[in-house]
C-alpha positions in Angstrom: 153.2 -6.3 -26.4 152.8 -10.0 -27.8 150.9 -10.4 -31.5 147.9 -11.8 -30.0 147.2 -8.9 -27.7 148.1 -6.0 -30.5 145.3 -8.2 -32.8 142.6 -7.7 -29.9 143.6 -4.1 -29.3 143.2 -3.5 -33.0 140.1 -5.1 -33.3 138.7 -3.6 -29.7 139.4 0.3 -30.9 137.0 0.1 -33.4 133.3 -1.3 -32.6 132.8 -1.4 -36.5 135.8 -3.9 -36.7 134.5 -5.6 -33.8 130.8 -5.9 -34.8 132.1 -7.2 -38.3 134.5 -10.0 -37.0 131.4 -11.1 -34.3 129.3 -11.4 -37.2 131.5 -14.7 -38.5 130.2 -16.3 -35.4 127.4 -17.7 -37.2 127.1 -21.0 -38.5 127.9 -20.5 -42.2 131.0 -21.0 -43.4 131.8 -17.5 -45.3 129.7 -14.5 -45.6 129.6 -12.0 -48.0 129.8 -7.8 -47.3 125.9 -7.7 -47.8 125.3 -10.3 -45.3 127.3 -8.7 -42.6 125.7 -5.7 -43.3 122.1 -6.7 -42.7 123.0 -8.8 -39.5 124.9 -6.1 -38.2 122.9 -3.1 -39.2 125.9 -1.2 -40.6 126.0 0.7 -43.6 128.1 -1.7 -46.5 130.6 0.5 -47.3 131.5 1.3 -43.9 131.2 -3.5 -43.5 133.7 -3.4 -47.0 136.1 -0.9 -45.4 136.4 -2.7 -42.2 136.9 -6.2 -44.0 139.7 -4.5 -45.6 141.3 -3.4 -42.5 140.9 -7.0 -41.5 142.2 -8.9 -44.0 145.1 -6.7 -44.1 145.7 -7.8 -40.6 145.1 -11.5 -41.7 142.1 -11.4 -39.4 139.8 -12.7 -42.6 140.3 -14.2 -45.9 138.6 -13.2 -49.0 137.7 -16.3 -50.5 136.6 -14.6 -54.0 138.8 -11.9 -54.8 138.2 -11.7 -58.5 134.4 -10.4 -57.5 133.9 -6.8 -57.4 133.9 -5.6 -53.5 130.2 -5.8 -52.1 129.9 -9.3 -53.8 133.1 -10.9 -52.5 133.1 -13.7 -49.2 135.1 -13.9 -46.6 135.7 -15.8 -43.6 137.3 -16.0 -40.5 139.9 -19.0 -39.9 141.5 -17.3 -36.8 138.8 -18.6 -34.5 141.2 -18.9 -31.3 141.3 -15.4 -31.7 138.6 -14.3 -28.9 138.1 -10.7 -29.4 134.5 -10.2 -27.6 135.4 -12.0 -24.3 139.0 -10.3 -23.8 
């Protein structure tokens, strides 16, 4: 299985990760966990956990690692990874 396929499977096996990643389809350059929580109607702790998982797989970047976890900002640099349509 190639790396791109592994990443798609990683995201698709969790509706939470999929919702969090799809929330980056907005026109904003970056989002906070609070904004993602509001947009997806997921609990903030659930969003934060998903962001950490996505960051570990290098699917999102934390732009403000010095901030506390709920005040950090994230972006989705890999727009070539089409999760929802695959």
